[in-house]
N, C-alpha and C positions, 0 to 999 in steps of 0.2 A: 520367643523373646525377639523383638529389635534390637534393631542398632542405636536409638535412641534410649532403652534402657540398659543397653551395655554401657553406655556413653555416660550416664545418667549416674549410674553407680561407679564409675571408675572417677569421672569428675566429682562427685561427692567425696567420695573416700581420697582423695587429696587434698580437696579441699580442707575436710574435717565435716563437712556437714552431713547429717542424715537422712541419707536417700535411700527411698524404698523403690523394691523390685514391685511390682502387682504380684497379688495373692497367687494366682494362677501359675507365673514364674517361679515365684519359691518354692512352692510344690512340686513342680516341676525338676527344681536343680538340686533340690530335694530330695527326687526320686532318683534322679541320676547319680548323685553321690552315694545312696545306699546301692544301689544297683553295681557300681565301682567298686565298693568295701565288698561287699558278697562276692563278688567275682575274685577279688583279690585271696580273700580269704578261702575261697574252695581251691583255686590250685595252689595256695601254699600248702592248704591240707592233701593233695593229690601229687606232691611231689615226689613219695614212695621214700625219702630220706625219715626213717624215725631214731629219736632219741636213743642211746644203748643205756639201758637197764643199767647202768654202775650202782650193782648193792654189792657185788664182792671188794674183800678187802685191798685199798688202793696199793699196788706193787706198779703201775707205770706212771712214773712222772716224764711230763714232756715241757723242752722249755723249746720257747718258739720265740725266734729274729725274723720274721716276714715285714716286708714290704710290696706295696701294692697290689695284692694278693687277698685271697681267703685260704684258710688251710681248714683241714679239719681228717681226723681218724674216722676211717669206719673198717667197725670191728666182726671179722665172722668165725662162728666156731666149730673145728674142723673135727667131723667125726670120726670115727672108726674106721671107714672105708676111705678118707682123706676127700669128705666132699665138704666144699663149706659151706657154710648157710648165715646168710646175714643178719648180724643181732643189733644192727646201729650203728649211731653214726656222733663224734665228740667234736662241736665245733670247737677250734682253735682259736677262742678269740681273745684269748688273754696269753701270758707271757709265760704261766707256767702253769699246768693243768695237770689230775691227776685222775689215774682210771684203775679200775680193779678188773685181773684179767684170769680167767679160771687157770689156778696149780698146776702142774703135772699136765696138761691139755693142750694139744694145738691150739692155736687161735691165726688168723690169717690177717692180718693187721694192714693196712692200705693208708699213707699220708697221702692226702690230696693236695694240689695249690690250683687255686681255680683264680684268673685275672678276668673282668669283663668290661667292653667298651661301651657304656653308655650312648653315644657319640654313633659307633657304627653298629652297634646290635651283634658285636660279636662277642663268643668267651672263650678262651683257650684254656685247659686244663693240662698236669702232668702230676703224674702220682706215683710213688716210691713203696712196694709190696712185700711183704716178707714173710714166712711163718715162722711161727714163735713158738717156743715151750715156755712158759715160767716154771722155773722150778719152784717148788716150795720154798720158804724162807729169804727168797731173794726178793731183792728191787732192780728193778729195770729201769735205766736213765737215757731220757731221749733228747738228743738235739736236732730240731726241725728247722732249718731255717730257705727262706726264699730271697736272694737280693738279689737285684742286678739281672733278672731273668735267669738267675744261676740257685739250682737248689740243692740239698744237702739233705740227709738224715742218719744219723751217727745213733745206734742203739747199744747200751753197754749195761751188763750183764754185772749188780754190787752184791758181794758175801759180805752183810753184817756184822756176820761174828771174826771176820777173819779182814777186816776192811780194805777187801781187794777187789781187783774189778777186772773185767776184759772184753774187748771188744764184739761185738755178737756180728756173725758177716750175714750177710742179705743170702737168703732161699727163698728160692719159688716154688709155689706149690706143686709144681710136680715132683719136688723130691723127697713128697710125703709117702712115707710106706705104708701101707694098709695092715690092719693088725689081723 
């Protein structure tokens, strides 16, 4: 495509006139657009992040207050030998999200907060990980925030029968004891 064709298209667009590029240039531009869309979709599909198959009864409520970052919850199932297996990710893009975790089984949950700069091409990430074993009949309330480069995650266990709650301490995966 020549500089004159681009200038004519821009001038026509700015003045409201219908100026067309030659058909060969239109096909070339369409081909480039389709190639770019295909590449973007392939990259998104190959990112390795899969959506958590949220099929269990909802027992984990996450309330988020985030600013200038993307937040996500990565869920890992922990087997009897304390090996973690990635199950999927839940994007925390709403102020409140409910998720179902297996009761009476360990899960390793990772809250990640990621910020990226388009101008510098850099990204930074910080995470909060904990080993959690939800009890049957209990719900878990999480407050996750990221404000002014400071993050906070608090997990509370709620017994609906007694209307009582307690804060759950952060546990490292290494504290898991093989059965």
